C-alpha positions, 0 to 999 in steps of 0.5 A: 500500500505504501508503494502504491501511495508513493507512486500516486504521489510522484505521478500527481507531482509530475502532473502538477509540475507539467501544468505549471510549466505549460501555464508559464509558457503560455503566459510568457508568449500569450500564445494560448490567449491568441489561440482562444481568440482565434477559435472564439471568432468564427468570422473575424476575417470579414470587415466590421460592417459585414459581420453578422449581428451576434444577438440575432 
């Protein structure tokens, strides 16, 4: 049981460390924010006056 708990603790620590590194990299380059903006806007390539009304 101690061995299983130790393996689980190491796996959880590795996951947390990986998450920390990914978040720091994303914040450093603002890549994730740009990507989410591109995915959220489905008609951004059109001119502002040609876009559909989002409330319609």
